[in-house]
N, C-alpha and C positions, 0 to 999 in steps of 0.2 A: 504493501499499499505504501509505502513512504517511497518506493521511487517511483507511483505511477504520479505522486506528488510530484515531485524533482522534474520527470519529464514535461506536468501540466505547465508548470513555474518555466521550465527552457521553449515550451512554442508559446506560452505568453509572450516572453519576451522576444522571443525570436519573429514571431507574427508584427506587433507594434514595433522591431527595428525596421524589418523587410519592407510594410508600410510607411516607414517612415511620420507615426505620427505622435505614438504612445508610449511613456516609460512607464511605469507603476510603484505605488507600494504598497505593498503587501500588510493585513491584516491577519493577524492571529484565527488559526481555524477556529469555529462556534457552532458547536451541532451538523458537522459535514459540509460546512459550508467554506468558502473563500472566498475576502471579499478583496476588491482590486479598489486602488485610488488615482487614477489619473494624474501625473506630479506637475503635469501645464494647463495651466489655465488656459481656455479659448470658446469661442463664440460655442454655444449649447445648442443640440439638434437633436431630438430625443430618438427619432429612425435612425441617424447615422450612427450618435453614439448605443445605442441597443443593438445596432450592427456589428460596433468593434466587440463589445462584451459574449454576442452570440457567437463569434469568431474566434472568442478565447472560451469557447464552452458553457457558458454561463450566459446572462441579461442583466438587464439596470438594475441595483438593487431594490428589491421590495421588501418590504416590514411585513414579515406572519403573525409580529405576538409581540407584547411590550418587553418580554427579558429579552428579545433579537435586538429591540430597539436598544434597552439600558447597556446590554454588552457593545455594541456599536459607539453608543455616547460616549461609553468610560474608555473604548480606545480612541475614539476620536480626542479627548479630554486631553492623551498620554502625546497624541501625532505635536509635532513642533507649531506646523500649521494649522493655523483651528481657523479658517475660513470655513463657509458653508461649502458644502457639495451636492451639487446633483444627484436626481436621482430618478426612477423610472415610473414615479407616483404623476399621474398630472389628472387633469380637470378640463383638459380638450374636449369640447364639443358640448357637456352640458356643467355651467359654471356651478359649483360647487358640489359636486359629485364625482371626489378621488376616485381613482382607480390605476390599476397598475395598465403601466403601456404593453410590455408584455407579453401579457396573456387577460387583458382587459378585466381582470378578479375585481370586485370593490378593495381600493384599499382600508384599511384597518387598522389600529393601534397605531392612530397617529396623535404625537402629543406633541400640539403647536406649540408654536413660542407664544409667546403675551399678547396679543389684540391678532393674531392671527388665523384664518387665512382672512384676508382682507382683500384680495383684487385688486391692487392699486391701480391708477389710472386704468381700471376693466384689461390689465395685459396685463396678468399674472395667473399663467395655465400649467406653471411645472411646480414644482417642489423642493428645496434643497432642505440637508439634513446641515445639525451641527450640533455640538455638545447643551445647545439652548432646547432644541428641540427643532421643529418644521418649520419653515415656511413660505410661503406659495409666492415664488416668482416668474419674473421676466423669461420666459423660455429663449430666449435667441441671446439671453446675459451671459460676460463671461466667466468662464468659471471649471474648474475640474468637476470629474461625473466618480459613481462607484459601480463598479460589476460583482454581482455575486455569480460565483463557479463551484457547480458541488465538489468537494478535497477529493 
């Protein structure tokens, strides 16, 4: 199993290098999942970033339960760069109805930051995560994103 994880990490790194776009930071494995965070901020595009995650064998982050959120919040608090990170959660289509972009399942277990979601200026349809919770944000903003892949 350890050899499979090492090979997967190598594949992810090679794919990122060959396609010329992404270096990832890796969070510890949690309940059979590995979390990868892009190192460089760039204009966020749900379909494009989800495609990159799928190319690595996973998808953009979706939160299955509060325990998963708490684990990620803890790991993010340990990182030097604590800026918000894009997830695969969106309300594109019906404002205020958040779902996971990859599989279209309803998004649950969202611990929103204070006074969020607010759809500021009518243009916030993506969701980012930070140590302070979730925030609805502009889908075209500049930022890093998180992939979730089986360990």
